[in-house]
C-alpha positions in Angstrom: 25.4 -29.4 17.2 26.5 -27.5 14.3 23.7 -28.7 11.9 21.0 -27.6 14.5 22.5 -24.7 14.4 22.6 -24.3 10.7 18.9 -25.3 11.2 17.9 -22.9 13.5 19.4 -19.8 11.6 17.9 -21.1 8.0 14.9 -21.3 9.4 15.1 -17.4 10.9 16.5 -16.5 8.0 13.3 -17.9 5.7 10.8 -16.2 8.6 12.3 -13.4 8.0 12.8 -13.0 4.7 8.6 -14.3 4.1 8.1 -11.2 6.1 9.4 -8.9 4.1 8.8 -10.5 0.6 4.8 -10.8 2.0 4.6 -6.9 3.0 5.8 -5.9 -0.1 3.7 -8.0 -2.2 0.7 -6.9 0.0 2.1 -2.6 -0.7 1.6 -3.4 -3.9 -1.3 -4.8 -3.7 -3.1 -2.1 -1.5 -1.8 1.0 -4.3 -2.4 -1.0 -7.9 -6.5 -1.5 -6.2 -9.3 0.1 -7.2 -12.4 -0.6 -6.4 -16.4 -0.9 -9.0 -19.6 1.5 -7.7 -21.0 -2.0 -6.9 -17.7 -2.5 -4.7 -18.2 1.2 -2.8 -21.6 1.4 -2.1 -21.8 -1.9 -0.8 -19.2 -1.1 1.7 -20.8 2.2 2.3 -24.6 0.3 3.2 -22.7 -1.1 6.0 -20.9 1.7 7.0 -25.0 2.8 7.9 -24.8 5.0 4.5 -26.9 4.9 1.3 -24.7 6.5 -1.6 -26.4 8.1 -4.9 -24.3 8.4 -8.3 -22.9 11.2 -7.7 -22.3 10.8 -4.6 -20.4 7.5 -5.9 -18.8 9.3 -8.8 -17.4 11.7 -6.4 -15.8 9.2 -3.9 -14.0 8.1 -7.4 -12.5 11.3 -8.1 -11.2 11.4 -4.5 -9.4 8.0 -4.5 -7.9 8.7 -8.2 -6.2 12.1 -7.1 -4.5 10.4 -3.9 -4.0 7.4 -6.3 -2.3 9.4 -8.0 -0.6 12.0 -5.8 1.1 9.6 -3.6 2.6 8.6 -6.9 3.8 11.8 -7.2 4.9 11.8 -3.4 7.2 9.1 -3.9 8.4 10.4 -7.6 9.9 13.7 -6.3 11.1 12.0 -2.6 13.6 9.7 -5.0 14.5 13.3 -7.8 14.6 15.7 -4.5 19.2 16.1 -3.9 19.9 16.2 -0.3 20.9 19.6 0.8 24.0 20.2 2.0 24.5 22.1 5.4 25.5 25.9 5.5 28.1 26.5 6.8 
């Protein structure tokens, strides 16, 4: 009886920890993801758009800006002190 409960508990714990580990891994992978010009152009063609070099450069610039803004937002969110309620 006790052995069965321990086995079930271990299985559930393994599922939870595996799911949390997978989410952490995928989040880090997505944040550090970069795309080349050919990958962007292929994705755009899949959506029915043909991009020229100027448009590709603009998209890459926007992706870099978005990525740097995300890291800045996370850094400032960690550094902000908590506000105490006014009396």
